[in-house]
Structure formats: C-alpha cells, structure tokens
N, C-alpha and C positions, 0 to 999 in steps of 0.2 A: 458476184464478180467486181463494179466498181472498191468492195473492201481489200480484194487478193488486190488489184490495183495496185490500191495503197500502199498493203504493205511492202508489195513490191519495189515503189519506188525509195521506201524507208531504206531496204536494203543494198540496193543502188545508189543511194544519194549517203547512206553511213559508208562507202567505199571512196568517195569524192572525200567524204569528215579525212580518211586514212590519209590519203592525197595531201593534204594540203598539211597538215601534222609533219610529215615527213619534210617537206617546203623550210615548212617553219626549223626546224631539226638543223639543216641543211646549212638553213640563213644563219643561222645562231651558229655552227661551225666556222663562216666565214669569217664570221667578226668575229669569234676569237682570233682565227691567223690572221686577220688583220691587226689585233692587238698586235699580236706578236711581230706584225712585222716594223711597227711604229718602233718595240721596246731593241729591234736589230738595229735600223734606224740609227739607233743614239747609239748603240752601242759600236756601231762600224765611225759613227761622226769620233766618236770620241778613242776608239785605238787609231783612225789619220791622225786625229792629231798629236798622240802617242807618239805613233812612226816618224811622224814632221820632222818632231824632235828630236825623235832616237839617229834618225840621219845624220844631224848634224851634228853625232857625238859619237865618235867613230869606236871610244868604252862600251859601249854596249851596245852595237855590232850581233852579238848573240842574242842578248831579248827581241830586239827588233828581228831578227831571221823567226824569231819562237809568234813574234805578237805578225805577222806579215802570213802566216799559216796559219796560224786564229784567222786573221780576216778571209783565207779562202776559204776554211773548213763554213764561217759564214756566210760567205757569197753561196755555199754550196747548197746551204741550207736555206736560205732563201729563193731561190731558184724551185727545191724540190714544194716550197710554200703556193708559190707562184704554179706549181704546174697542179697539186693538190684543186687551191681557188677556182684555177680553171675547171676542172673536172666535174667540181662542184656547181660549178655555174650550168652547165652542162645536165646536168642530174635535174637540176632543176628546173630549164628549160623544157625539158623531156616531162618534167613529171607535171611541170602546168600546161604542156598541148594535152598529155593525157586528159587530164581534167574536163577538159572543155570539150574532149571527144566523148566523152562516157557523158555528163552532160545533154552533149546534144542528142546520144543514143536516147539516155531515158527522153528528152520530151519526142523522140520519135512514135518511143514502144507505147507514150502515157495517148497519141493522137489515135496513135492503129488500133489500141482497148476499145478508146472513148469510138469509135467509126464503130464496130464493128461490134461494140452495144447497141448503137441508135439504129443501125438496121435489125441487131437480131428481136429490137423491139417494135420494129414496125411490121418486121415478119409475123412478130406474137400478137399481135392488138390486133385483126382478124380474126383470129382464131379463138381469141377469151370471148370478144365476144358471141360470136355463137354460141360457144359451151354455157356463158350466162342466157343466152338466149332459148337453151336446149332446157337447161335447168329451171327455167320459171315453169310451173304447173298449169293446168289447161284452166282457165275463170269454170265453168261451169260442175268442174270433181273436185277444185278446190272450195264451192264453195258446198254443194250438198257430200263434201266428207263432215264441214263444221257445221250441217243441219242434219246430221246422223248422232253427230255426240251431243248435241241438245238432247234430239227425241230418246238419247241413253240416259239423259240426264246428270251430262258432265259437261256441265256448267262450266264451269275452266280452258279445258279445256278444248271445248266451243268456241270461247270466247277468244281465248285466245289465236282461233282458224281463220274466224271474222275477220280480227283486225290484219291477219298478212292477207285475205282476200283483199281487205278494205289498201292494204300497203303497195300491192303488188298491180288493181285494178280498181283505183279513188273512183273512178268513174264508170266504170261498167256495170253492166245490165242490170244489175245484182246488187250495189252497193248502194244502194237506200233498203231493203232487204238487211242488209248486211248489219247496215248499222242499229234498226227495231232489233233485232238478233240479238247485237249484243246486248245492248235496253232489256229486253226479258232474261237471259245470262244475267246484268245486274241486279232486276228486279228479282228471281228466284234467289240468290244469295243476302240478300238485303239490305242493299247496298242501293236504296232509294233514288239518294240525292243524286247520285251518280246515275241513276238508270233515267232522270228525268231527263238530263243534258241531253244524252243519246240520244232520248226520245226525240228529244227540240232536234238534232241534228238531223233530221228527218222530214220535219216540218219546215225548215228553213233552205237546208237544202235541195231539196226534192217535193216543192211543195204541190207537183203534180203525179208525183206516187198515188198508189193504191191506200199506201201503206200509213200515209196522216192521219188519215181517220185509224184505227189502229193505237198508233202510236200516241193522240192525244188520248185515249181512249184509257192508256195505260196510265200516261201521265199523270191522269184525275185519279187512278186507281193506287199510286205509289203517291203521292198527296195525302192521302187518306190514311195509308198506313202510316207518313210521318204524322200525324193528327194534325193536320192543317183544313178543315172542312171548307174554307173560306176558298183556299189558291184551286182547291179539286170544283169546288160549284163553277168558279170558274172559267177550269179547262172545259167542265163537260157542260155547258151553257156555248160554248165557241165548236164546240163539236158538233152540237145541234143546229145554228145560227147554218156553217157552214157546210156540212154534210148531212141536210135533216132527216134524207131516205135513207140511211145505211143503218146495217145492225146496228157498228156501232153505236149511234145516237138513238136507238129503242133503248138501246141497258143505258147509256146517261140517263135519259128521263126516268127512269127508274133510280136510280142510285140519288137524281135532287129530290125527286118526291123523297126519296126516304131521309134525306138532310134535312127539309124544309120541316118533317117532323118533328126529327131530334131534337 
C-alpha cells in the first residue's frame, strides 16, 4: 500500500513539474517581448527626432507623412505586444495558482491514505496475534512426536523437533527431557563433544530434574568414546557421589572398576 501511494505521488508531482515548465516558457516569451519593446522605443525616439527635423523642412513633407504613418503602425504594434504581455501574465498567475492547488490536494490525499493504513494495521494486529496463537502446536503432542521419531531411529529429524519444542516452550515441563534427548540424538550420530555440552545443559539448567543422573552417565560414556578416560572417571565419581542410590550410579561403579583394571 505504501509503495502504491509513493507511485501515485510521483505521478501527481510530475504534473506539477509540467506546469512549472509552462510557466518558465511563458516567462521566456515575456522576456523576448520586453526586448522587442525596448527596440521599438529606440526606433520611435529616432523617428520622433526625424519628424521634428522634417517638420521644419517643408520640402520633405511627403517623407514626413510616410514617417508619421510608420509611427502609427509602430504604436499599434506596441499596443498589441502590451496586450500579449498582459495575457501571458494572466496565464502565469493561473498556472501558479493551479500548481499550489495540486500540491495541496496531493498532501491531503497522502495524509488520508496514511490514516487509513494506520487504522487497517490496528484492526489487523489482534487477528494476526490470534493466528500465531492458533498455529502454536500443543506442548505434549510436539514432545511425543519428537520422541517417536527418536524411537524410529530418525535421530536428525527427532533433534530438529526437540529443538523446536525448546524454542516454543523453553521452560516447559518437558524441557529437561528435550535437552537430554537432543544429547542422545547427538550421541547416536557420533557427535560426542556436542552431546557432552547438551547433557551439561540438563545438569546446569535443571539440577532438580530426574534426568540429571542419566545426563551424567551419558556424559561419562561420551568421554569414553572420545578416549578421555580421566574425564570419564571424574564424571562417574561425581554421579556416584551425588546420586549414590540410582541405577545410573550402579552402572558408573562398574565402569570405574573396569577403568582401574585397565
């Protein structure tokens, strides 16, 4: 809409430019007429001197009569030029007035269009918010859909859907689980360093979640896959110390025993 208004403004302004050109042409004509008037005045002055001189010379009476007739013709031509000048001045005044009217009409039109656009945007704003609200998927359904993809071993698709869940529900009740399953998707696709970072989000951001022991255990496994047995031992010991009675702690003890023997 604003682009259309801008195009219309250019069309209207182009009309104003055309009027200005007409004014300039008329002013050029007036300037030419003024030059002609000046030339005629000089010629009249010269003729008047000649008439005065010939009046004293009776022998040149016929020539004086001819000059007098010429003088009358020049006066008639001068009168016509003055009439044309007045007509052109009137046209200039009319065009100048019309140009001002056109600009005023353009300003009023632009103001009216902007007013209507503002009112339309206000009316559409609630509807736009309502549409976005309706498009937002159900939290539980979205989480279950992502989990089903993981169970189907479609790990990349599952990761994208869990990430979408976290974008829409960063503090949702399934947020800790979503971070954990993203870590699992990364682990299953052998992106162990990224998996370790994702498990750490569960540990740091949701320390009271029941997914923390599982996140610690899988962190240890990821370090083992990377060949860093020292880091894996530290993580397993932390898990055993903080969650000694969990199934994950029991598994961590077995791995620590194997690492000590190796």
